[in-house]
VEXMARBA-946234 format. One line per field, with one value per residue (C-alpha): residue number from 1; residue in one letter; x, y, z. Coordinates in Angstrom, 1 decimal. Layout:
residues N
i: (NUM,...)
aa: (a,...)
xx: (X,...)
yy: (Y,...)
zz: (Z,...)
//
This chain:
residues 366
i: (1,2,3,4,5,6,7,8,9,10,11,12,13,14,15,16,17,18,19,20,21,22,23,24,25,26,27,28,29,30,31,32,33,34,35,36,37,38,39,40,41,42,43,44,45,46,47,48,49,50,51,52,53,54,55,56,57,58,59,60,61,62,63,64,65,66,67,68,69,70,71,72,73,74,75,76,77,78,79,80,81,82,83,84,85,86,87,88,89,90,91,92,93,94,95,96,97,98,99,100,101,102,103,104,105,106,107,108,109,110,111,112,113,114,115,116,117,118,119,120,121,122,123,124,125,126,127,128,129,130,131,132,133,134,135,136,137,138,139,140,141,142,143,144,145,146,147,148,149,150,151,152,153,154,155,156,157,158,159,160,161,162,163,164,165,166,167,168,169,170,171,172,173,174,175,176,177,178,179,180,181,182,183,184,185,186,187,188,189,190,191,192,193,194,195,196,197,198,199,200,201,202,203,204,205,206,207,208,209,210,211,212,213,214,215,216,217,218,219,220,221,222,223,224,225,226,227,228,229,230,231,232,233,234,235,236,237,238,239,240,241,242,243,244,245,246,247,248,249,250,251,252,253,254,255,256,257,258,259,260,261,262,263,264,265,266,267,268,269,270,271,272,273,274,275,276,277,278,279,280,281,282,283,284,285,286,287,288,289,290,291,292,293,294,295,296,297,298,299,300,301,302,303,304,305,306,307,308,309,310,311,312,313,314,315,316,317,318,319,320,321,322,323,324,325,326,327,328,329,330,331,332,333,334,335,336,337,338,339,340,341,342,343,344,345,346,347,348,349,350,351,352,353,354,355,356,357,358,359,360,361,362,363,364,365,366)
aa: (m,a,k,d,t,a,g,d,a,f,v,q,f,d,r,v,q,k,s,y,d,g,e,t,l,v,v,k,d,l,n,l,e,m,p,r,g,e,f,l,t,m,l,g,p,s,g,s,g,k,t,t,c,l,m,m,l,a,g,f,e,t,a,t,h,g,d,i,l,l,d,g,v,s,i,n,n,i,p,p,h,k,r,g,i,g,m,v,f,q,n,y,a,l,f,p,h,m,t,i,a,e,n,l,s,f,p,l,e,v,r,k,m,g,k,s,d,r,e,e,k,v,k,r,a,l,d,m,v,e,m,g,a,f,g,g,r,r,p,a,q,l,s,g,g,q,q,q,r,i,a,l,a,r,a,l,v,f,e,p,e,l,v,l,m,d,e,p,l,g,a,l,d,k,q,l,r,e,k,m,q,f,e,i,t,d,l,a,h,r,l,g,i,t,v,v,y,v,t,h,d,q,t,e,a,l,t,m,s,d,r,v,a,v,f,d,d,g,r,i,q,q,l,a,k,p,d,q,l,y,e,e,p,e,n,s,f,v,a,q,f,i,g,e,n,n,t,m,e,g,i,v,k,e,i,k,d,g,l,a,m,v,e,l,d,g,g,e,v,i,a,c,k,p,v,n,v,s,k,p,g,d,r,t,r,v,s,i,r,p,e,r,v,e,y,n,k,d,r,i,h,d,n,a,q,k,l,k,a,e,v,l,e,f,i,y,m,g,d,i,f,r,t,r,l,r,v,a,g,n,d,e,f,i,v,k,t,r,n,a,p,d,q,m,r,l,k,p,g,e,q,i,e,i,g,w,l,p,e,d,c,r,a,l,d,a)
xx: (0.0,1.7,2.3,-0.9,-1.0,-1.7,-5.1,-5.9,-4.6,-7.0,-4.8,-1.9,1.1,2.4,5.7,4.6,6.8,6.5,8.2,7.2,9.8,10.3,13.7,13.9,11.8,10.2,8.8,11.0,9.4,6.9,5.5,3.2,0.3,-2.2,-4.7,-8.4,-8.6,-5.0,-3.7,-0.5,1.7,3.9,6.8,9.6,11.3,10.4,10.8,10.9,8.0,5.3,2.8,3.1,2.2,-0.8,-1.8,-1.6,-3.7,-6.3,-6.2,-4.9,-1.7,-1.4,1.3,4.1,4.5,2.9,-0.6,-2.6,-5.1,-8.1,-9.9,-8.0,-9.3,-6.9,-7.9,-5.3,-8.1,-10.7,-11.3,-10.7,-14.6,-15.5,-13.0,-14.9,-11.8,-12.2,-9.4,-8.4,-5.8,-3.6,-5.7,-9.1,-10.3,-14.0,-16.3,-16.4,-19.6,-21.4,-22.6,-20.9,-24.1,-23.8,-20.1,-20.7,-24.0,-21.8,-20.3,-23.4,-25.3,-22.5,-23.4,-27.2,-28.3,-31.8,-32.6,-33.6,-30.7,-28.2,-29.6,-29.2,-25.6,-24.6,-26.0,-24.2,-20.9,-21.0,-21.8,-18.9,-16.3,-18.4,-19.6,-23.2,-24.2,-21.9,-24.0,-25.2,-22.0,-19.6,-15.9,-14.6,-16.7,-14.8,-11.2,-8.5,-9.1,-12.9,-12.0,-10.2,-12.7,-15.2,-12.6,-12.7,-16.3,-16.6,-14.1,-16.0,-19.9,-20.2,-18.8,-15.6,-13.6,-10.4,-9.5,-6.2,-4.9,-2.1,-0.4,-3.9,-2.7,0.3,-1.2,-2.5,-0.4,1.2,-1.4,-4.3,-2.3,-1.7,-5.4,-6.3,-3.8,-5.5,-9.0,-8.2,-6.7,-9.6,-12.0,-10.6,-10.3,-13.9,-15.3,-12.8,-11.9,-8.5,-6.3,-3.2,-1.6,1.1,3.3,6.9,6.5,8.1,6.3,2.9,3.7,4.8,2.1,-0.7,0.1,-0.3,2.7,4.9,6.5,9.7,10.3,13.5,14.6,11.5,11.8,10.5,13.5,11.8,8.0,7.3,5.3,6.3,8.1,10.1,11.1,12.5,14.1,15.4,16.3,17.3,19.7,21.3,18.7,15.9,18.0,18.8,15.2,13.3,13.8,17.3,20.3,24.0,26.3,30.1,32.1,34.3,35.6,34.3,37.2,35.4,31.8,31.4,28.6,26.1,28.3,30.7,33.5,33.8,37.1,35.9,37.7,39.3,40.8,38.3,36.9,33.2,30.7,27.6,24.7,25.7,22.6,23.9,27.4,28.6,32.5,35.5,36.7,33.4,33.1,30.2,28.3,27.2,23.8,22.7,19.8,20.2,18.0,20.1,23.2,23.8,26.3,25.3,27.7,25.1,23.1,25.9,25.3,28.3,28.2,28.1,30.2,32.0,33.7,35.2,33.3,33.7,30.4,29.8,26.4,24.0,20.3,17.4,14.2,11.9,10.9,14.6,18.2,19.6,23.4,25.8,29.2,32.3,32.6,35.2,35.7,32.0,30.9,27.3,26.8,23.5,22.5,19.0,18.1,15.2,14.8,15.0,16.1,19.3,20.2,23.4,23.5,26.7,28.7,30.5,34.1,33.5,35.2,32.8,32.3,29.4,27.9,25.4,24.4,26.1,22.7,21.5,24.1,23.8,26.3,24.4,25.7,28.5)
yy: (0.0,3.0,6.1,8.3,12.0,14.3,14.6,11.0,10.2,8.6,8.5,10.9,11.6,14.9,15.8,13.9,14.0,12.4,13.1,11.9,13.9,16.8,15.8,12.3,11.8,8.3,9.1,11.4,13.6,10.9,11.5,8.8,8.5,5.9,5.2,3.9,0.4,-0.3,-3.1,-1.2,-2.9,-1.2,-3.3,-2.8,-4.2,-3.0,0.6,1.6,3.8,1.9,1.5,4.9,6.0,3.6,5.1,8.8,7.7,6.3,9.4,7.8,9.8,13.2,14.2,16.7,18.3,17.7,16.9,13.7,13.7,11.3,11.9,15.1,16.6,17.0,14.7,16.0,17.6,15.0,12.7,8.9,8.0,10.4,9.4,6.5,4.3,0.5,-1.0,-4.6,-5.2,-8.4,-8.9,-8.8,-6.2,-7.8,-6.9,-10.0,-9.6,-9.1,-11.7,-11.7,-10.0,-7.2,-6.8,-6.2,-4.0,-1.7,0.5,0.8,1.8,4.4,5.8,6.1,3.4,2.0,-1.3,-3.2,-1.6,-2.9,-6.3,-6.5,-5.1,-7.5,-10.4,-9.5,-8.9,-12.1,-14.2,-12.2,-13.8,-17.1,-16.8,-16.4,-19.1,-17.5,-14.3,-15.7,-16.8,-14.7,-14.4,-16.8,-19.5,-19.0,-20.0,-17.5,-17.8,-17.4,-14.5,-12.6,-13.3,-11.5,-8.8,-8.1,-8.4,-5.8,-3.4,-4.0,-3.9,0.0,-0.3,1.8,2.9,2.6,-0.3,-0.4,-3.7,-3.9,-7.2,-8.9,-12.2,-12.4,-14.4,-17.2,-20.5,-20.9,-22.8,-20.6,-17.5,-18.4,-19.3,-15.9,-14.0,-15.3,-14.6,-11.0,-10.1,-11.7,-9.9,-6.5,-7.0,-8.2,-5.1,-2.6,-1.2,0.3,-1.3,-0.2,-3.4,-3.3,-6.3,-7.1,-10.6,-10.1,-13.4,-11.8,-8.5,-10.2,-12.3,-10.0,-6.5,-4.6,-2.5,-2.7,0.2,-1.0,1.3,1.7,4.3,6.5,6.7,4.5,2.8,1.5,1.4,-0.9,-4.0,-7.3,-8.5,-5.6,-5.3,-8.7,-8.8,-5.0,-4.0,-0.5,-0.5,-3.1,-2.8,-3.7,-6.5,-8.0,-7.6,-8.8,-12.4,-14.3,-13.2,-13.5,-10.5,-10.0,-6.8,-5.2,-2.2,-1.0,-1.0,0.4,1.0,0.5,-1.1,-1.1,-3.2,-2.5,-4.7,-5.2,-6.9,-8.6,-8.5,-11.8,-10.7,-12.1,-9.7,-10.1,-8.2,-6.8,-4.3,-1.0,0.2,2.2,2.9,5.8,5.6,3.7,3.6,3.3,0.5,-1.7,-4.7,-7.0,-9.0,-12.2,-14.1,-18.1,-19.2,-17.4,-19.2,-22.5,-25.3,-27.8,-27.6,-28.1,-25.3,-22.7,-20.1,-19.6,-15.7,-16.7,-14.9,-18.2,-18.5,-21.5,-22.8,-25.3,-27.2,-26.8,-28.3,-30.0,-29.8,-31.9,-29.9,-31.8,-29.4,-27.6,-28.5,-25.9,-25.9,-23.8,-22.9,-21.1,-18.5,-15.5,-15.8,-16.0,-19.1,-18.3,-18.2,-20.0,-21.7,-22.9,-25.5,-27.2,-30.8,-32.2,-35.7,-34.1,-32.2,-32.9,-34.0,-32.4,-33.5,-31.4,-30.8,-31.0,-28.3,-27.0,-24.2,-22.0,-19.3,-16.8,-14.0,-10.9,-8.7,-10.9,-9.7,-6.2,-3.6,-1.8,0.7,-0.3)
zz: (-0.1,-1.0,1.1,0.8,0.5,3.4,2.2,2.3,5.5,7.8,10.8,11.1,13.3,12.7,14.4,17.5,20.5,24.1,27.4,30.7,32.6,30.4,29.5,27.9,24.7,24.5,21.1,18.9,16.2,14.9,11.3,10.3,7.7,7.4,4.7,5.6,5.8,6.3,8.9,10.3,13.1,15.2,16.0,18.5,21.7,25.0,25.7,21.9,22.0,20.3,23.0,24.1,20.2,20.5,24.0,22.4,19.7,22.2,24.2,27.2,27.0,25.9,23.2,24.5,21.1,17.6,16.4,16.0,13.3,12.7,9.4,9.0,12.3,15.4,18.5,20.9,23.1,22.5,25.5,24.7,25.0,22.4,19.7,18.6,18.7,19.5,21.8,22.4,25.3,26.3,29.5,27.7,30.2,30.4,33.5,35.5,37.1,33.8,31.4,27.8,26.3,28.9,28.2,24.7,25.3,27.8,25.1,23.4,26.5,26.9,23.5,24.6,22.3,22.3,23.8,20.3,18.5,21.3,21.2,17.2,17.6,20.0,18.5,15.3,17.1,18.7,15.4,13.9,16.1,16.3,19.6,19.3,21.9,24.7,25.5,28.7,30.3,32.2,31.3,34.0,32.3,29.0,27.8,27.2,23.5,24.1,26.2,23.6,20.8,23.2,23.6,20.1,19.5,22.3,20.4,17.1,18.5,18.0,14.3,14.9,12.0,13.7,16.2,18.4,19.5,22.2,22.2,22.1,21.4,24.1,26.6,24.3,23.4,19.8,18.1,19.2,18.7,15.0,14.5,15.9,13.9,10.8,12.2,13.3,9.9,8.1,10.2,9.6,5.8,5.6,7.7,6.0,9.4,10.1,12.6,14.6,16.1,18.6,19.0,20.0,17.8,14.5,13.0,14.1,12.4,9.2,8.9,9.7,8.4,5.3,6.4,9.5,11.4,13.1,16.2,18.2,20.8,20.0,16.2,13.3,11.7,8.9,7.5,4.7,3.6,5.6,2.6,1.9,5.4,5.4,2.2,2.1,5.5,5.5,8.6,11.0,13.7,11.1,9.7,13.2,14.6,11.8,11.2,11.5,10.0,9.6,10.2,9.5,10.1,7.8,5.9,2.3,0.1,-3.2,-4.5,-8.3,-10.5,-7.8,-5.4,-2.6,-2.2,1.5,3.2,6.3,9.3,8.9,5.6,3.1,0.3,-0.5,-2.9,-1.2,-2.4,-0.7,1.3,4.3,3.1,1.0,0.4,0.9,4.3,6.0,8.5,7.7,8.9,6.1,6.4,4.8,5.5,6.2,3.5,0.9,1.7,-0.1,0.5,-2.2,-4.8,-7.8,-6.3,-5.9,-8.5,-11.1,-10.1,-6.2,-3.6,-2.0,1.2,3.3,6.1,8.9,10.0,13.9,14.1,11.7,13.1,11.5,12.0,9.8,7.0,7.0,8.0,10.3,10.1,12.2,10.5,11.4,8.4,8.5,12.0,13.0,14.9,14.6,10.9,10.4,6.9,6.6,3.7,2.9,3.4,0.0,-1.3,-2.9,0.0,1.7,5.2,7.0,9.8,12.5,11.7,7.8,5.8,2.9,0.7,0.9,-1.6,-2.0,-4.9,-4.0,-4.2,-1.4,0.9,2.1,3.5,6.3,8.9,11.4)
//
């Protein structure tokens, strides 16, 4: 989804800053635009500023500087309950003394909606999350996954155009989490709602989102579609944070014909795509994904960048083989290969040659 012009932005952060103590900025000069109907995930480690941004959008925190706009209107001075935004939290936040139907009816009562309209909307919301038969139960009588579905239904019951979700699947087990990831994205797209989703789980971000904003140190480090984020990280932080990554340190010797020649600290010279380096002499950290590396002679491309390696560990993982190598002084160099009939099974201590295409290797900031 391309970045829309300001006129089309449904959610907009304009030069937003946030400080709790008047000195340290936890959010630094944030500019972000979201079109209507987008599923955007804010991803980052603890303390990176992602949840603070969500809370400012919800109205539970106030921006120290800058403007937050919803559909072109500044909402800085609008209280949370008047913003018309649905919220889903990790701890469900359901009222334990109310039935499920009463929990869902509550946001509608606050909005002074008549009884028959309320009942109709509650029924529709429960059916939406396949919980139609549970209206009479209390939250304590439901499993974690069922409670999360109800929390989702409650956020959607008054038909908001924007829904904010803060680590909503954090408390669920892996299998249920994966099922709910699919259900939430499917529901969001079917209803055409705009979603801002916060998580520190990169797999969740990659599988659910139209775009992902990677946060670190109060700033967006990169904002892109999931595949672009994974295949084309713009700096070392994003490369390390998203997916698994092999890195080696070195110095740029020259840049020509769209490639940087990098002399690794061990003396080997390799060709990489220059991403965050500008001139010879720059220190760089080169990054290469484990699945882009081959060790099977028949599969190593003629134009491949080749290096010697020693096998340290070979792990059978069912669908893939995971091999840990010593490469150019790095003992944690990982290669992932598909489990195929013609794929070699290696033994620790073996000396092999590995190869990858120069354009799959990125020279990033040191």
